[in-house]
Structure formats: C-alpha cells, structure tokens
N, C-alpha and C positions, 0 to 999 in steps of 0.2 A: 316491483314486487321483490326482486332479488335483494335490494337494500334492506327491506323490512324483515326478511327471514335470515339474513346472512349471520353466521355465527362468528365469523372473524372479519376484521377490517384491516386493511394495509394502507398505512399512510406514509408520508415521507419521513415521519419520526421513527418509523420502524427499519429504515434503510442504513446499511453500512456499505460503503464503496470499497471494493477490493482494488488496491492499487499496487503497481510494481515499480520499483526503483532499482536501476541497474548502474553499477559502478563502471567507469571508464568509457562512457559514451558522451558524445557532444550534442546530440539531439535525440528526441524520443524515437524509439525503435518499435515498429509494429510487431505484434505477436501473431504469426501466420494462423495458428490454430484457434485464435480468439479474435475473430474480425472486430475491428473498432477499438481494440484494447492495445496500449502500448507499454513498453517499459520506459519509464520516465528517467530523465536526468534529475538531479536534485532540484534544479531551478524550475524545470517544467512540472515537477511534483508540487512544489509550493504553489505555483499558478493554478494547478488543477484543483488542489484543496481549497484554495480561496474561492474558486468558481463554485465548487460543490457547497461550500459554506454558504454562499450568497444564494444558492438555490434551496437552502434549508436542510441539506443532507447533515445529519447530526454526528456521523462518525465515519472513520476510514480505517482499514486494516492494511498495513504494509507487508509486502512480500519482497525480500531483497534478493539481488542477483549480484554476487560479488565478482570481482575481476580475477581473483585467485581462489582456488579450492584446494583443500588438503584432506587428508584421511579422517581428522577429527572435526572438520567444519569450524575451525577456530575463528574465522571471520564473523561467525554468528554472535560471538561474545566479545570480540575486539572493541575497545573503546572507539576507534576510529573506523568501525565496520559501516558499510553503506547504510544499513537501517538505522544504526545508532546516530549517524550524522544526519540522515533525513528526519528523524524524530526531533532531533534539536532544532533543525531548520523549521520544521512545522510548528513546534511550540512557540518558537520566536515569532513566526508569521501570523498564527491564528489564535495564540494564547489558548484559553479554555473555551473558545467558540465551537471547537470541534473535538470530539472524542477520538483520540489517536491511539491505535492498537498496533501491535506487531505480531506477525506469525512467529510461532515458536519452533517449527519443525526446521531441522538442520539439513534436510536432503539436498537443498539447493546450495549448500555451502561445502558439501563433502565431495571428494574426487570420485567416490564410488556411487554417489546418488542416493544413499540410504541414510535414515536418521541414526 
C-alpha cells in the first residue's frame, strides 16, 4: 500500500556520497564523530569511488582536509591543494562515470575555522 501512495521515491540514482580526503596521511583515518566514515588518502579515495561507481552511486562530493592552514584558507584554491589533486585523480580513474563535486566552504582551510 505504501508504494502505491508514496509521493516520493528514493533510488540509488538520487544518492551523492560525501567523502573526505586528507593531506599528509598514509592510511585512512576514522572520524570519531561519524562512525564508519574515514578521512581518505588520495589512493584510498580512488578505490572508494571506484567501489561506489560499481554499486551504481552516480556522484560524490569531496571535502578536503589540508595539512597546512592559514588566515585566508589559501590551500582551497592552490593548484596542488588536496582536493584539486584528488579531483584530478578521480577524473583519471573514473572518467565521466561518476559526477565529482567539491565542497566550496573554506572553513577547513583557515586557521580560525571560519569561511
């Protein structure tokens, strides 16, 4: 009955996986406040996105964690910033099979934690 009267349907096509990529780590690091979620290395990120692609997840959004922070959050737009490098890695690995997005907030990049 629920399926007959449902106004909205959620399918795998509606999902976007939020993923974290951290600079300066050698293996994925668990995020204590998000059980089951990790900050990825560039290598583990590619493997995770390939796995998600194979499951039919159509998109991911990247949140970067830089090794160095400053007043202006300059690593957010540096050509060799962690997200910029990870975006290139993913495009090379999965091509257009997955929509790849990046978070635009710079709070994680600033020394004071604000955008």
